[in-house]
N, C-alpha and C positions, 0 to 999 in steps of 0.2 A: 542477621539473616535469617528469616521464616523459616520452620523445619526445612529439610525436604521430603515433597511429593511423592507418592510412588502413584505409579499408571497402572494399571493391569488393561492389557487389550481384549479387550473379552471375543472380538472375531474379527473374518474380516468377511467382506461380505460382497454378493458377487454380484450383480444387478447386471440389468437390460439393458439394451439401445434402442431408441427408437429411428426409424425415417432411412430407408436412407437417412503617451505618455511622460508624466514627474516620476522624481524617487525622492521620497522624507530617507535619509537614514540616520536610525537613532539609535541613542546610546546607552543602552540596556549590560551591564557587566555584572557575574556574582558574586553574592557578598563573599567575605573573607569566612563566616562557619559555613558557609554552599562550597568554597571552593574545599575547604577540612570536611567536609562531609563526600562532597564528589569523592579527593583523594581518598578516605578509605573507603568508598564503596556502596555506601550507607546513604541515607535521605536524609534533609540537612531535617532539624529541629522544628524549620518553619517554615519547606514549602508548604508554596499554596496553591501551584501552577504544572506541576509534571516533573518529566525531566526525558532527556534521552539513552538510556544503555548502551554501551558496548561489550559485547559481549566475545571472547575470544574461543574460536571455535578448535581449536587442540587441546583448550581446560574444559575447556565446554563452560564456563566462569563467567558469568559478569566483573569484571577489571576496570569497569570508570563507568561513576553517573554523573551528568552533566547534569543541573541544576536548569529548565527549561518553560518559563511558562508559557501554559498552552500548550505546549507539545500538542501534535496533530496526527498529521502525515509525512511521514521520510521515505529519500530516497536516495538511493545511492550513484552518484555519476560525475563525468568532468573531473576528477579527482579530489571530488567534496562530497560532504553529506549534508544532504538541504533537511529543514524539519520546518510548517507549517506551525506559528504562535502567536505569543502572544506578547508587548513587549508595551510595559506599558497596557493606556486600556485602546490600543492600537491591533491587526490581525498584520501580521508580519511573514517575512520571508525569512529562514534563518541560513547561511550556509560555515559548515565547522569543517578543521580540518582532520580531517583523520588522522594524520599526525601527532598533532598536539593537544587536538578536541578542545579546540579555544572557537568558540564566536569567531569568524571572521566577521561578515557583513550580515546587517539586518536593511529590511528592504521592507518599508512599512505598502502597505495590499489595504487596510480602512479609504484612503481615499478612492479605491476604486470599487468603493460600494464590497467586499468581504461578509458578506456574513458569519459563513461556517465554510472553512474553504473543504470539498468533499475530496478531494481529491489531488496526487501530484506525480511529476513524471518528467525522466529528465530523456531525452534524447533529441536527435535532427538537430545538436551542435547548441540545442538551451534547455533552460526547468521552463516546465508549464504548470500552472497552480488553477485546481479549477471552484471555481465559486461563483456561489449566488448566477447571474445570469448573463457573465463570461467566464474566455481564459487569460489569462495573463501569465504574458512571453518576456520570461527575465533574459535578460544576455548578460551571460556570465561573467564578460573580463569588466564589462564597464557597470554594470548590474542596473539596466535603465529596466522599466516596465514602462511595456505595451498592452497595452486592453482590447482584446478583440471579444465585441462583443458576438452573442449567440441569438441564430433566432428563437422570434416565439417566445417572450417573456414566462414567465410561469410555470416552464418545463421543468421539472425534476430532473436531470446530469446527478450521476454518482462516477462515473466513472472514467480515465483520461489512460491514455497507449499512445502510445510512438511506434514505430519503425515503416515498413515500404515506402518513407519517402511520404510520411503523411504522420500530420495528429489523429487520435482517433478520440469519439466522445460518443457515452453512450447514453441517449433521449431517455430515462426510465417509459412513461407512461403511451406518450408517444409512439413506440417502438420500434425507434430507429436511429440508428451510428451515423453519426454527422464523422466529416473530414475536414480539417481546417493544415490549409498552404498552409509548412513552414517557416518560410521566407515570406510566405505573398500576402500570408496573415487570411487569405478570403475565407470566406464558407465554400464549399464544396457542394456537389451533391450527399442526398441520405441517401441508406442503404436501411433498406426494413426489413425488420425481422418480422412481424406478423403479432410482435409480443411484446411483455414489457422488456427492458434493454439495462442491466444491471451494472455489474465488473463486468469491467476489459483485463483483456493478455494480451500479447502480441508475439507470437512463436512460431517454429514451421513453416514458416511465410506466410500464416496465414492473422486473424484477427477473432478471437475469442470471446464471447459474446455470454456472461448467466445470466438468469433470469429464478428471482428465488418461488415466484408466484406461478409459475409452469415449469418447476424444477429440471432447467431443459439448459443445455448449455450452445453454442448456437458458431459454427465455424464457417467465416467470410475467406473469401477472396478474394483481398485487398486491389489488383490489379482491374480484374474487372467488377468489383462494387456487388460481390453477390452473393447472397449464400448457398453453401456447396453440401453443407451436413448440421440438421439439428438431432441431438443426443439427450436420453431421457436423463438426469441427473438429479434424483431426488434432493432436497432440499437446497438446494444451492442458492444459499446466499452471499453472493457478490463477490469477496471476493478468489481469485484465480492466477495461475505463474504457469508456465512453462518454461519445461526443463526437463534432458532426459528422457527425451521423446515422447515425452505424454502433455496433459493438461492437467493441473490439479488442483480443486476446488472447495474450497470448505464449506461445509455445514453445521454453522454456529446451534444451531437449535442440538444435535446428535452430540456435537466436541466430534465429528467424524472429517476425513478430509478422504475425499473418491480421484483417483487416477484414473484416469482419461488415455486409451490409445489410441490416435484419429485413425489409425488403419484398419483397425481390426472395432473398434468401435464400444469394443468392451471396458466395463466401467468396473470399479473397485475401490470395496470403502473401507478404511483404519481406522481405527477408533485414536486418539491423539490428546484429549482434556477436555474441557468447560467450555464452552463458549467460544469457538475459533473465530478469533474477525479478522486472525491476517497472513499472509502464504506466502513466501518469498525460497528461492532456491541459486545454491549453491556456495560455494566449500566442499562439492561432492555429496550435497547435504539436500534437505527435501526443510525447511522450517516452520514452524507456527504457531502463530500466537496466542494462546488462551485466555480471554480475559476473564472467563469461570472461574478462574482456581491458579491462576498469577505463576503462570511458569508458559514454557519454550518448549515446544516440543520438536526434538530434533531426529527426523526418520531418515533410513539408508533408504534412496527410493526403489533401489530392486530389489533386495529383499521386504520392504517394507516394513520395516521393523522399527520402532522406536528404540534409538540406543544414546538416548538422554533424552534427561529431564533436566532442566534448569529452571530454577525458583527469580524471579526477578521483579517481585512487589505486587502489592493490588495494582491493580487497571494499564496493563499490559493493553495494545492496542495496536496498533500497526509493526510494519519490522521492514530494513533491507539488508541485505549481503554485499558488500564486496569483495576484495579482490583480498583481504585482511580481514576481517569482523565482521558479526552478529549487529545491525541498529536496530534500535527496538525501543519505540516511545511509550511512555506512562504518565496517562491523565490525570492532572491533579485533581479535586477533589470538588472544580468546577468546568470540569472540563467534559466534551460530550461527542459519544462518538454516532456513527448516519447505520 
């Protein structure tokens, strides 16, 4: 394991707010060498495609490394951990047991023309993969995949979230948030933002949309389907999460994370690392993955102090938190971030 890096908190900065199908199951298994490496917590000597790491929140240490070629996005829910990756030469969604950390199922996505999954969500009784020009709905029990075509081919879509009886997708340059009915799989009326639509999160009864270009966080009422408030969050670069009565937005360029208080509009930024790419909240803490220095930062959401920095190796990308662990994907040499 690489030497433990140290982190200096430079400042807490107060900022201002403005405005008010078919399924193919593939049989990929780790090699014997990979299993030995995973058990020791060290990378396998022939690792060419990434991994999923399990962090124990009690010890703040990586306790398991599962080699997963092409590991990219990760989400936790419905009793499993879900990772988009590569099996052979095909894109796939992998289902992993949190208890045994074994891959239970691999479902190929390549037949559905997924070039590179851009986001992943679990909710409304299913798993949702955003990729290319469609959403891919996975029934967790049967493994059946249904393709839901999106409107207007060629639109950049970067975020997906579930909540309030809907599946929500951000359509970047079009500046809209699209709603998909979770059971009928039909496209419903869009919500116009008037600016770029980036990362998505759901919480506190609202949909939250980041916009890196304009440095904004937008709050949407999912019942009325309308924008109710816009906050100025400079550098809001995509990833966002809701928890501890606040919205948390990463700034990849500065290695900061911004806490946005929905009612007062106060925005407080805290230094957490280098090139933050993912954020999640759980286990009483905020967790931020930093691709620039290979660490996961644990932050107290009340005091805003970094309580632990956990080395995870090169190119960590996304993370998810469940009731027992923190799960982090690590990109392989050929992996791609968004």
